[in-house]
N, CA, C and O of each residue as an XYZ file, in Angstrom:
320
protein
N     -21.605      9.569     10.546
C     -20.918      8.737     11.808
C     -19.462      7.953     11.389
O     -18.429      7.961     12.058
N     -19.641      7.417     10.355
C     -18.536      6.795      9.690
C     -17.384      7.799      9.369
O     -16.171      7.593      9.419
N     -17.931      8.722      9.092
C     -16.782      9.956      8.838
C     -15.984     10.533     10.052
O     -14.820     10.932     10.001
N     -16.763     10.514     11.111
C     -16.019     10.730     12.278
C     -15.294      9.436     12.767
O     -14.248      9.532     13.408
N     -15.739      8.463     12.524
C     -14.726      7.103     12.901
C     -13.514      7.142     12.236
O     -12.426      6.967     12.783
N     -13.705      7.388     10.960
C     -12.534      7.532      9.869
C     -11.793      8.532     10.127
O     -10.606      8.395      9.831
N     -12.178      9.703     10.682
C     -11.320     10.818     11.057
C     -10.359     10.530     12.291
O      -9.172     10.853     12.271
N     -10.934      9.932     13.303
C     -10.227      9.820     14.451
C      -9.336      8.721     14.136
O      -8.213      8.993     14.562
N      -9.382      7.430     13.485
C      -8.659      6.513     13.008
C      -7.473      7.168     12.302
O      -6.304      6.921     12.600
N      -7.947      8.236     11.105
C      -6.836      8.797     10.468
C      -6.011      9.625     11.242
O      -4.787      9.576     11.122
N      -6.590     10.407     12.050
C      -5.782     11.251     12.935
C      -4.756     10.306     13.822
O      -3.550     10.518     13.695
N      -5.146      9.409     14.596
C      -4.432      8.429     15.260
C      -3.222      7.725     14.358
O      -2.238      7.272     14.944
N      -3.306      7.669     13.262
C      -2.326      6.902     12.410
C      -1.297      8.050     12.024
O      -0.090      7.807     12.029
N      -1.760      9.220     11.712
C      -0.979     10.283     11.490
C       0.014     10.668     12.849
O       1.154     11.124     12.771
N      -0.664     10.388     13.983
C       0.426     10.756     15.039
C       1.396      9.566     15.550
O       2.466      9.740     16.133
N       0.815      8.333     15.219
C       1.770      7.152     15.317
C       2.661      7.375     14.354
O       3.829      7.203     14.700
N       2.417      7.810     12.893
C       3.599      7.952     11.927
C       4.432      9.120     12.471
O       5.645      8.927     12.539
N       3.931     10.341     12.879
C       4.851     11.304     13.258
C       5.661     11.141     14.269
O       6.779     11.657     14.289
N       5.081     10.235     15.447
C       5.958      9.913     16.309
C       7.234      8.998     16.135
O       8.326      9.083     16.697
N       6.672      7.888     14.971
C       7.580      7.076     14.370
C       9.004      7.662     13.727
O      10.124      7.167     13.851
N       8.661      8.738     13.079
C       9.601      9.646     12.415
C      10.723     10.071     13.459
O      11.930      9.899     13.286
N      10.139     10.644     14.549
C      11.258     11.013     15.741
C      11.787     10.148     16.210
O      12.989     10.296     16.431
N      11.294      9.174     16.486
C      11.760      8.045     17.175
C      13.005      7.301     16.079
O      14.035      6.874     16.600
N      12.839      7.209     14.771
C      13.769      6.754     13.888
C      14.946      7.658     13.774
O      16.032      7.187     13.434
N      14.800      8.968     14.045
C      15.793      9.855     14.225
C      16.692      9.941     15.307
O      17.916      9.824     15.257
N      15.907     10.178     16.389
C      16.475     10.031     17.786
C      17.151      8.518     18.151
O      18.127      8.572     18.899
N      16.814      7.452     17.788
C      17.235      6.193     18.276
C      17.606      5.422     16.796
O      17.392      5.770     15.635
N      18.181      4.358     17.309
C      18.798      3.836     16.154
C      17.988      2.392     15.667
O      18.478      1.264     15.605
N      16.598      2.814     15.345
C      15.818      1.920     14.777
C      14.929      2.814     13.730
O      14.809      4.023     13.535
N      14.340      1.584     13.126
C      13.547      2.186     11.335
C      12.572      1.249     11.126
O      12.642      0.103     11.570
N      11.634      1.692     10.449
C      10.592      0.757      9.856
C       9.270      0.594     10.780
O       8.660      1.468     11.395
N       9.014     -0.828     10.683
C       7.997     -1.364     11.510
C       8.621     -1.215     12.975
O       7.717     -0.840     13.721
N       9.564     -1.334     13.519
C       9.966     -1.416     14.587
C       9.885      0.004     15.458
O       9.727      0.058     16.678
N      10.028      1.133     14.567
C       9.856      2.320     14.976
C       8.522      2.727     15.189
O       8.207      3.526     16.070
N       7.662      2.155     14.341
C       6.127      2.198     14.307
C       5.519      1.605     15.453
O       4.493      2.043     15.972
N       6.357      0.292     15.971
C       6.046     -0.317     16.887
C       6.178      0.566     18.233
O       5.294      0.795     19.059
N       7.254      0.915     18.232
C       7.790      1.911     19.503
C       6.824      3.030     19.801
O       6.523      3.435     20.924
N       6.345      3.511     18.547
C       5.642      4.931     18.822
C       4.161      4.241     18.957
O       3.352      4.975     19.525
N       3.702      3.083     18.579
C       2.317      2.745     19.027
C       2.243      2.453     20.505
O       1.174      2.519     21.111
N       3.557      2.079     21.169
C       3.318      1.418     22.365
C       3.530      2.959     23.512
O       3.105      3.135     24.654
N       4.418      3.935     22.546
C       4.442      5.142     23.417
C       3.441      5.806     23.455
O       3.333      6.433     24.508
N       2.403      5.985     22.530
C       1.092      6.372     22.660
C       0.158      5.910     23.377
O      -0.705      6.634     23.874
N       0.206      4.710     23.516
C      -0.884      3.888     24.182
C      -1.205      4.310     25.439
O      -0.281      4.373     26.251
N      -2.454      4.653     25.831
C      -3.035      5.313     27.021
C      -2.987      7.183     27.103
O      -3.384      7.952     27.979
N      -2.406      7.395     25.953
C      -2.303      8.702     25.461
C      -3.017      9.261     24.368
O      -2.797     10.411     23.989
N      -3.742      8.620     23.913
C      -4.660      9.021     22.810
C      -5.218     10.129     22.791
O      -4.879     10.937     21.927
N      -6.131     10.428     23.654
C      -6.627     11.609     23.607
C      -5.953     12.919     23.405
O      -6.317     13.866     22.707
N      -4.565     12.746     24.389
C      -3.672     14.102     24.135
C      -3.102     14.282     22.835
O      -3.003     15.384     22.295
N      -2.701     13.121     22.296
C      -2.450     12.894     20.733
C      -3.383     13.766     19.784
O      -3.083     14.707     19.048
N      -4.676     13.123     20.045
C      -5.496     13.955     19.281
C      -5.693     15.338     19.321
O      -5.928     15.996     18.308
N      -5.596     15.875     20.606
C      -5.805     17.217     20.695
C      -4.838     18.114     20.163
O      -5.053     19.171     19.570
N      -3.526     17.468     20.495
C      -2.243     18.227     19.620
C      -2.336     18.081     18.231
O      -1.701     18.903     17.569
N      -3.211     16.918     17.418
C      -3.132     16.907     16.142
C      -4.109     17.932     15.744
O      -3.844     18.679     14.803
N      -5.372     18.039     16.477
C      -6.245     19.048     16.196
C      -5.723     20.666     16.334
O      -5.824     21.487     15.422
N      -5.208     20.907     17.523
C      -4.673     22.245     17.721
C      -3.473     22.474     16.499
O      -3.288     23.563     15.955
N      -2.785     21.363     16.221
C      -1.698     22.108     15.185
C      -2.591     22.070     13.770
O      -2.271     22.842     12.866
N      -3.583     21.264     13.620
C      -4.127     21.415     12.268
C      -5.055     22.772     12.026
O      -5.197     23.336     10.942
N      -5.657     23.167     13.300
C      -6.463     24.268     13.287
C      -5.555     25.623     12.951
O      -5.935     26.604     12.312
N      -4.073     25.373     13.642
C      -3.207     26.546     13.600
C      -2.632     26.576     12.250
O      -2.540     27.671     11.695
N      -2.185     25.385     11.578
C      -1.851     25.680     10.244
C      -3.021     26.192      9.112
O      -2.794     26.823      8.079
N      -4.184     25.782      9.561
C      -5.421     26.293      8.826
C      -5.466     27.975      9.076
O      -5.722     28.687      8.104
N      -5.260     28.470     10.142
C      -5.489     29.791     10.433
C      -4.112     30.517      9.704
O      -4.196     31.640      9.207
N      -3.145     29.920      9.706
C      -1.789     30.516      9.137
C      -1.917     30.525      7.629
O      -1.633     31.524      6.967
N      -2.318     29.475      7.136
C      -2.809     29.364      5.799
C      -3.758     30.219      5.189
O      -3.681     30.504      3.994
N      -4.949     30.791      6.185
C      -5.849     31.521      5.884
C      -5.174     33.087      5.938
O      -5.598     33.928      5.145
N      -4.421     33.330      6.622
C      -3.555     34.697      6.857
C      -3.015     34.562      5.795
O      -3.523     35.397      5.047
N      -2.140     33.897      5.180
C      -1.234     34.016      4.247
C      -1.964     34.326      2.801
O      -1.508     35.051      1.917
N      -3.233     33.585      2.777
C      -4.006     33.895      1.514
C      -4.597     35.137      1.448
O      -4.683     35.790      0.408
N      -5.049     35.519      2.639
C      -5.471     36.946      2.648
C      -4.342     37.879      2.332
O      -4.326     38.612      1.343
N      -3.328     37.796      3.305
C      -2.122     38.770      2.562
C      -1.795     38.674      1.404
O      -1.567     39.773      0.898
N      -1.626     37.558      0.534
C      -1.183     37.543     -0.849
C      -2.269     37.812     -1.791
O      -2.056     38.548     -2.755
N      -3.238     37.361     -1.625
C      -4.484     37.659     -2.717
C      -5.131     38.810     -2.236
O      -5.193     39.586     -3.190
N      -5.688     39.359     -1.155
C      -6.420     40.655     -0.756
C      -5.499     41.880     -1.048
O      -5.847     42.822     -1.760
N      -4.247     41.769     -0.406
C      -3.323     42.928     -0.237
C      -2.792     43.130     -1.553
O      -2.826     44.144     -2.249
N      -2.284     41.974     -1.788
C      -1.412     41.816     -3.370
C      -2.101     42.330     -4.690
O      -1.689     43.051     -5.599
N      -3.444     41.623     -4.436
C      -4.176     41.971     -5.937
C      -5.371     42.955     -5.735
O      -6.048     43.346     -6.686
N      -5.609     43.358     -4.352
C      -6.813     44.288     -4.403
C      -7.788     43.675     -4.211
O      -8.130     43.389     -3.064
N      -8.565     43.275     -5.404
C      -9.871     42.636     -5.211
C      -9.753     41.044     -4.989
O     -10.816     40.430     -4.899
N      -8.618     40.371     -4.899
C      -8.416     38.956     -5.003
C      -8.624     38.216     -6.094
O      -8.691     36.996     -5.948
N      -8.779     38.830     -7.479
C      -8.596     38.470     -8.643
C      -7.473     37.695     -9.152
O      -7.416     37.403    -10.347
């Protein structure tokens, strides 16, 4: 149960930080002010952000698995 709560909090922090990066690039703010703006922007939309984070994480894991399959299995034959 603690791991689930930690995962949700960690994913929420990653979403806020990613949005803060976009805000700092598009607007003339940086640092804590960008974090505060991203927190205000995501407020009420946390579930949507978590679903986007989950989808992108699963997609990247899928792409990584395909890459490893292509490089290890097809290039080296037996995967050694």
